[in-house]
C-alpha positions in Angstrom: 0.0 0.0 0.0 1.5 3.3 -1.1 1.3 6.6 0.6 -1.8 7.8 -1.4 -3.8 4.7 -0.7 -2.9 4.9 3.0 -4.2 8.6 3.2 -7.4 7.7 1.4 -8.1 4.7 3.6 -7.3 6.8 6.7 -9.7 9.5 5.4 -12.4 7.0 4.8 -12.0 5.5 8.3 -12.1 9.0 9.9 -15.2 9.9 7.8 -17.0 6.7 8.9 -16.0 7.3 12.5 -17.3 10.9 12.2 -20.5 9.7 10.6 -21.1 7.1 13.3 -20.5 9.6 16.0 -22.8 12.1 14.5 -25.5 9.4 14.0 -25.1 8.3 17.7 -25.4 11.9 18.9 -28.5 12.5 16.8 -30.1 9.2 18.1 -29.4 10.1 21.7 -30.9 13.6 21.3 -33.9 12.2 19.4 -34.8 9.7 22.2 -34.0 12.0 25.1 -35.8 15.1 23.6 -38.6 16.3 25.9 -41.8 17.4 24.2 -43.8 20.5 25.1 -46.5 18.5 26.8 -44.0 16.8 29.0 -42.4 20.1 29.8 -45.8 21.3 31.1 -46.2 18.2 33.2 -42.7 18.7 34.6 -43.5 22.3 35.4 -46.7 21.2 37.2 -44.7 18.6 39.2 -42.1 21.2 40.1 -44.8 23.6 41.3 -46.5 20.8 43.3 -43.1 19.9 44.8 -42.5 23.5 45.8 -45.9 23.7 47.4 -45.4 20.5 49.3 -42.0 21.7 50.6 -43.6 24.9 51.8 -46.4 23.0 53.5 -43.7 20.7 55.1 -41.8 23.7 56.4 -45.0 25.3 57.8 -45.8 22.0 59.6 -42.3 21.7 61.0 -42.5 25.3 62.3 -45.9 24.6 63.9 -44.7 21.4 65.5 -41.6 23.2 66.9 -43.8 26.0 68.4 -46.2 23.4 69.8 -43.4 21.4 71.3 -41.9 24.5 72.9 -45.4 25.3 74.4 -45.9 21.8 75.7 -42.4 21.7 77.1 -43.0 25.0 78.9 -46.3 23.7 80.2 -44.7 20.5 81.4 -42.0 22.5 83.3 -44.7 24.7 85.0 -46.7 21.6 85.9 -43.6 19.9 87.4 -42.8 23.1 89.4 -46.4 23.1 90.7 -46.2 19.4 91.6 -43.0 20.0 93.5 -44.5 22.9 95.4 -47.6 20.8 96.2 -45.5 17.9 97.4 -43.4 20.2 99.6 -46.6 21.6 101.1 -48.0 18.1 101.7 -44.7 17.1 103.3 -44.9 20.1 105.6 -48.5 19.4 106.4 -47.7 15.8 107.3 -44.8 16.9 109.5 -47.0 19.4 111.2 -49.8 16.8 111.7 -47.3 14.4 113.2 -46.0 17.1 115.6 -49.6 17.9 116.6 -50.4 14.2 117.2 -47.2 13.8 119.3 -48.2 17.0 121.3 -51.7 15.7 121.9 -50.5 12.3 123.0 -48.0 14.0 125.4 -50.7 16.3 126.7 -53.2 13.4 127.3 -50.5 11.2 128.8 -49.2 13.8 131.2 
């Protein structure tokens, strides 16, 4: 094979490779092309997703506020319970002291 034949064969091989590459590129874009109707559907889905995310964020904010309120109410209730228990303990102690005093008075 002389030099001219080698150049022609190389040119043909490169042309065939270019043609196959172009055809593959065309086929990929042909099958992955999104139609106008599909774009509308994608836009609707994106809008629905955005609305769902906003709703989720609002729900999270509401739950955090509610949790803070409930936690505050729990702390207040626990403080009231401790105060009531302290008062009850003091009352029991006082009642025991009064019983002991009455028993000493009756015995003596």
